[in-house]
C-alpha positions as CSV (number, residue, x, y, z in Angstrom):
1,M,153.4,45.5,126.5
2,G,152.4,46.7,130.3
3,D,155.1,48.1,133.0
4,E,154.2,44.9,134.7
5,D,155.0,43.0,132.0
6,R,158.4,44.6,131.5
7,R,158.9,44.3,134.9
8,K,158.7,40.7,135.1
9,R,160.6,40.7,131.6
10,A,163.5,42.9,133.1
11,A,163.4,40.2,136.3
12,E,163.6,36.8,134.4
13,Q,166.4,38.4,132.3
14,E,168.4,39.6,136.2
15,A,167.4,36.2,137.1
16,R,168.8,34.4,134.0
17,A,171.6,37.0,134.2
18,L,172.5,35.9,137.7
19,R,172.3,32.2,137.3
20,A,175.0,32.5,133.8
21,L,177.9,34.7,137.0
22,E,177.1,30.8,138.9
23,S,178.3,29.1,136.9
24,I,180.9,30.9,135.5
25,R,182.4,31.4,139.4
26,N,181.5,27.6,139.4
27,G,183.6,26.5,136.9
28,G,181.2,27.2,134.0
29,D,182.9,27.9,130.5
30,L,182.5,32.0,130.2
31,G,181.8,32.4,126.5
32,T,179.3,29.4,126.1
33,E,177.4,31.4,128.7
34,T,178.1,34.6,127.5
35,L,176.9,33.2,124.5
36,D,173.6,31.7,125.7
37,L,172.6,35.4,127.4
38,S,173.8,37.1,124.0
39,N,171.3,34.7,121.9
40,E,168.3,34.4,124.6
41,Y,168.7,38.8,124.4
42,S,169.0,39.2,120.4
43,D,165.5,36.3,120.0
44,G,163.9,38.4,122.5
45,L,164.6,41.6,120.7
46,R,163.5,40.0,117.4
47,T,160.5,38.4,118.2
48,R,159.4,42.6,120.1
49,V,160.7,43.9,116.7
50,A,158.7,41.7,114.3
51,A,155.4,41.8,116.6
52,W,156.3,45.5,116.4
53,F,156.1,45.4,112.7
54,R,153.6,43.1,112.1
55,G,151.7,45.7,114.3
56,A,152.2,48.5,112.1
57,R,150.8,46.6,109.1
58,R,147.8,46.3,110.2
59,R,147.2,49.6,111.4
60,K,148.2,50.6,107.6
61,D,145.5,48.2,105.9
């Protein structure tokens, strides 16, 4: 992943976090918003780790 992709992903994560904060300020459920953010982060992390393992296995072969 290049620098541009990292910056794009960081900007998307920041925008999502700001939307969650705005929702909470407007009466949204704190637990639901934080759980959604956490799930999005862990899903993305799992995807990146899986891709790394697939790449490492290909290099080994």
